C-alpha positions as CSV (number, residue, x, y, z in Angstrom):
1,M,1.4,-41.5,-77.4
2,K,3.7,-38.9,-76.0
3,I,1.5,-36.3,-73.7
4,L,-0.6,-33.5,-75.1
5,K,0.6,-30.7,-73.3
6,N,-0.6,-27.3,-75.1
7,W,-3.8,-27.5,-76.3
8,D,-5.2,-24.9,-74.2
9,N,-1.6,-23.2,-74.0
10,K,-2.2,-19.7,-75.4
11,T,-4.4,-21.1,-78.0
12,W,-7.8,-19.8,-79.3
13,L,-9.1,-22.7,-77.0
14,S,-7.6,-20.7,-73.8
15,S,-9.1,-17.3,-75.1
16,N,-11.8,-15.2,-73.5
17,S,-14.0,-15.3,-76.6
18,Y,-14.0,-19.1,-77.0
19,I,-14.5,-19.9,-73.3
20,N,-17.1,-17.6,-73.2
21,L,-19.1,-18.6,-76.2
22,F,-18.1,-22.5,-74.8
23,N,-19.8,-21.9,-71.5
24,N,-22.9,-20.1,-73.3
25,F,-23.3,-23.3,-75.4
26,L,-23.0,-25.6,-72.3
27,L,-25.5,-23.7,-70.4
28,K,-28.0,-24.5,-72.9
29,K,-27.3,-28.1,-72.3
30,K,-27.4,-27.7,-68.5
31,K,-28.6,-25.0,-66.4
32,L,-26.7,-24.7,-63.1
33,N,-26.9,-23.1,-59.9
34,K,-24.3,-22.2,-57.1
35,K,-25.0,-25.8,-55.7
36,A,-24.1,-27.8,-58.8
37,R,-21.3,-29.9,-58.9
38,L,-19.0,-30.1,-61.8
39,L,-16.5,-32.7,-63.2
40,D,-14.0,-31.9,-65.9
41,I,-12.3,-35.5,-67.3
42,G,-9.0,-34.3,-69.3
43,C,-9.4,-30.4,-67.8
44,G,-6.0,-29.0,-69.1
45,R,-5.7,-26.0,-67.2
46,G,-9.0,-25.7,-66.2
47,K,-10.0,-22.4,-67.7
48,I,-13.6,-23.6,-69.0
49,F,-15.0,-24.7,-65.5
50,G,-12.8,-21.8,-63.7
51,V,-14.8,-19.4,-65.4
52,L,-18.1,-21.3,-64.6
53,S,-16.9,-21.4,-61.0
54,R,-16.6,-17.9,-60.5
55,K,-19.8,-17.0,-62.6
56,F,-22.0,-19.0,-60.4
57,N,-19.9,-18.5,-57.3
58,L,-20.1,-22.3,-56.9
59,I,-20.1,-23.3,-53.4
60,N,-18.2,-26.6,-54.3
61,K,-15.3,-26.1,-56.8
62,P,-15.7,-28.1,-60.3
63,I,-13.3,-31.3,-60.1
64,G,-10.8,-31.3,-63.3
65,I,-8.9,-34.3,-63.8
66,D,-5.9,-34.3,-66.2
67,T,-2.6,-36.5,-66.5
68,V,-0.4,-33.4,-67.1
69,V,0.1,-31.1,-63.9
70,H,0.5,-27.4,-65.1
71,K,1.8,-24.6,-63.3
72,D,-1.3,-22.4,-64.5
73,V,-4.1,-24.3,-63.5
74,D,-6.9,-22.3,-63.2
75,I,-7.7,-21.5,-59.1
76,G,-11.5,-21.9,-59.8
77,I,-11.0,-25.7,-60.0
78,D,-9.9,-28.5,-57.8
79,F,-7.4,-30.3,-59.6
80,R,-6.6,-33.8,-59.4
81,N,-3.6,-35.4,-61.0
82,E,-4.7,-38.6,-60.9
83,D,-6.0,-41.9,-62.9
84,V,-9.7,-41.3,-63.5
85,F,-11.0,-44.6,-62.9
86,K,-9.3,-44.7,-59.8
87,F,-11.3,-41.2,-58.9
88,L,-14.7,-42.7,-60.2
89,K,-14.1,-45.8,-58.3
90,T,-14.1,-44.3,-54.9
91,N,-16.2,-41.2,-55.8
92,Q,-19.0,-40.3,-53.3
93,I,-20.1,-37.4,-55.1
94,K,-23.1,-37.1,-57.7
95,F,-22.3,-34.9,-60.4
96,D,-24.9,-32.6,-62.0
97,L,-22.4,-32.1,-65.0
98,I,-19.7,-34.3,-66.4
99,M,-17.7,-33.0,-69.6
100,I,-15.3,-34.8,-71.3
101,K,-13.8,-32.8,-74.0
102,Q,-11.7,-34.1,-76.8
103,T,-10.3,-36.7,-74.4
104,L,-12.2,-39.9,-75.3
105,H,-10.1,-40.7,-78.2
106,F,-6.9,-41.0,-75.9
107,F,-8.8,-44.3,-74.4
108,N,-9.0,-47.5,-76.1
109,K,-12.1,-49.1,-77.1
110,D,-12.5,-51.1,-73.8
111,K,-11.4,-48.4,-71.5
112,R,-13.7,-46.0,-73.6
113,S,-16.7,-47.8,-72.6
114,K,-15.9,-48.4,-69.1
115,L,-15.5,-45.0,-68.7
116,I,-18.8,-43.8,-70.2
117,K,-20.9,-46.2,-68.2
118,T,-18.9,-45.0,-65.0
119,C,-19.4,-41.6,-65.5
120,K,-23.3,-42.4,-66.3
121,N,-23.4,-44.0,-62.4
122,N,-21.6,-40.9,-60.9
123,L,-24.7,-38.5,-62.8
124,S,-27.0,-37.1,-60.1
125,K,-30.5,-37.3,-60.8
126,N,-31.1,-35.0,-64.1
127,G,-27.3,-34.7,-64.2
128,V,-25.9,-34.5,-67.7
129,L,-23.1,-36.2,-69.5
130,I,-21.4,-34.1,-72.5
131,I,-18.8,-35.7,-74.7
132,F,-16.9,-33.2,-77.2
133,S,-14.9,-34.7,-80.3
134,L,-13.6,-33.1,-83.3
135,N,-15.9,-32.7,-86.3
136,T,-15.1,-35.9,-88.4
137,L,-16.4,-34.4,-91.7
138,N,-15.1,-31.2,-93.5
139,N,-12.6,-30.5,-91.0
140,E,-11.1,-26.6,-91.5
141,I,-8.3,-27.3,-89.3
142,P,-5.0,-25.7,-91.3
143,C,-2.9,-28.5,-92.0
144,F,0.3,-29.5,-94.0
145,K,0.4,-32.8,-95.6
146,L,1.6,-35.1,-93.1
147,M,-0.3,-33.5,-90.3
148,K,-3.6,-33.6,-92.5
149,Q,-2.8,-37.5,-93.1
150,K,-2.3,-37.9,-89.5
151,L,-5.8,-35.8,-88.6
152,N,-7.6,-37.6,-91.1
153,R,-6.6,-41.3,-90.0
154,G,-7.8,-40.0,-86.4
155,L,-10.7,-38.6,-87.5
156,E,-11.7,-41.9,-89.0
157,R,-11.1,-43.3,-85.6
158,D,-13.3,-40.8,-83.6
159,F,-16.1,-41.5,-86.3
160,K,-16.4,-45.1,-85.3
161,M,-15.8,-44.0,-81.5
162,I,-18.8,-41.8,-81.8
163,K,-21.0,-44.3,-82.9
164,S,-20.2,-46.6,-80.5
165,T,-20.3,-44.0,-77.7
166,C,-24.3,-43.6,-79.2
167,K,-24.7,-47.0,-78.9
168,I,-23.4,-47.2,-75.3
169,L,-25.8,-43.9,-74.2
170,K,-28.9,-44.7,-76.1
171,N,-30.8,-41.9,-75.1
172,Y,-28.6,-39.0,-76.4
173,K,-28.9,-35.8,-78.4
174,I,-26.3,-34.5,-81.0
175,D,-25.5,-30.9,-81.8
176,K,-22.1,-29.1,-82.8
177,F,-20.5,-26.4,-81.1
178,K,-18.8,-23.7,-83.7
179,F,-16.1,-21.2,-83.1
180,K,-15.0,-18.8,-85.8
181,V,-11.3,-18.9,-85.6
182,S,-9.1,-15.8,-86.8
183,I,-5.6,-16.2,-86.3
184,T,-2.4,-14.7,-88.1
185,K,-0.2,-17.0,-89.6
186,N,3.2,-16.6,-87.2
187,K,0.7,-17.4,-84.2
188,Y,-0.4,-20.5,-85.9
189,I,3.1,-21.5,-86.7
190,Q,3.8,-21.0,-82.8
191,M,1.0,-23.3,-82.0
192,L,2.4,-26.0,-84.3
193,K,5.7,-25.7,-82.8
194,Q,4.1,-26.4,-79.4
195,R,2.4,-29.4,-80.8
196,Y,-1.0,-28.0,-80.0
197,I,-3.1,-31.0,-81.4
198,S,-2.9,-34.9,-80.8
199,C,-1.8,-35.7,-84.2
200,L,1.5,-33.6,-84.1
201,V,2.5,-35.0,-80.8
202,N,4.8,-37.9,-82.3
203,L,6.1,-36.0,-85.3
204,N,9.9,-35.1,-84.8
205,K,11.6,-31.5,-85.5
206,D,12.2,-32.3,-89.1
207,Q,8.8,-33.4,-89.9
208,I,7.4,-30.1,-88.2
209,S,10.0,-27.8,-89.7
210,K,9.0,-29.2,-93.3
211,G,5.3,-28.7,-92.3
212,I,5.8,-25.2,-91.1
213,K,7.3,-24.3,-94.4
214,E,4.3,-25.6,-96.0
215,I,2.0,-23.4,-93.8
216,K,4.0,-20.6,-95.0
217,D,3.6,-21.4,-98.3
218,T,0.3,-22.4,-98.4
219,Y,-1.9,-20.0,-96.2
220,N,-2.4,-16.3,-95.9
221,N,-1.0,-14.4,-93.4
222,K,-4.7,-14.1,-91.7
223,M,-6.1,-17.4,-90.9
224,I,-9.9,-17.9,-90.7
225,F,-11.6,-20.9,-90.4
226,D,-14.2,-22.9,-88.2
227,D,-13.3,-25.1,-85.1
228,V,-16.0,-27.1,-85.2
229,L,-17.0,-30.1,-82.1
230,I,-19.4,-32.6,-82.3
231,C,-21.1,-32.5,-79.0
232,I,-23.0,-35.5,-77.5
233,K,-25.4,-34.9,-74.6
234,Y,-26.8,-37.7,-72.2
235,K,-29.4,-36.7,-69.7
236,N,-29.5,-39.1,-66.5
């Protein structure tokens, strides 16, 4: 699969309202103080943990790992463009919070299992591993026909992924994070052009253009829907 570059590039996922609500949700799962050590696997531009870094005036910058190097990575994180397994193998730090947000599905089954087990071993006492994935049932993300087909296939895989993840973790809790999205159709079309979600990455320009026409014909100028994530929490 081609690299996903724009999931947090001027989308609702990078908005202050989303990040603040998301971090409030995180802080209910794990209390933090200025000594906390944080790791974000698949961090994108690192805005979520960057805000937490400033909020708590963290002594140690959160570490963010991603395969894509962006020019506008948040200065509040210690960004690493490296293989996550190589990093974790040599890492000497025990983390209080490790987050894998909408990233686990990019790994095959064996590597997912290895990643989860390795993350558990890199947690501090009472440290928390939190994994987020798109809600697999009744997903409300606006789609054109081909996009919906690809999204549904991905969500079917994610459903199995979540089940296998829970088997590995054993002692876990499941919750859901919900954000009410309100966006103009024109803004959403720009996001489609940027291929903001993984089910769009491999579509060609003609497929995207045809899909955009479907969106124009189907949706109102103001698009309102719930963006829902499944949250799996494991405490060491």
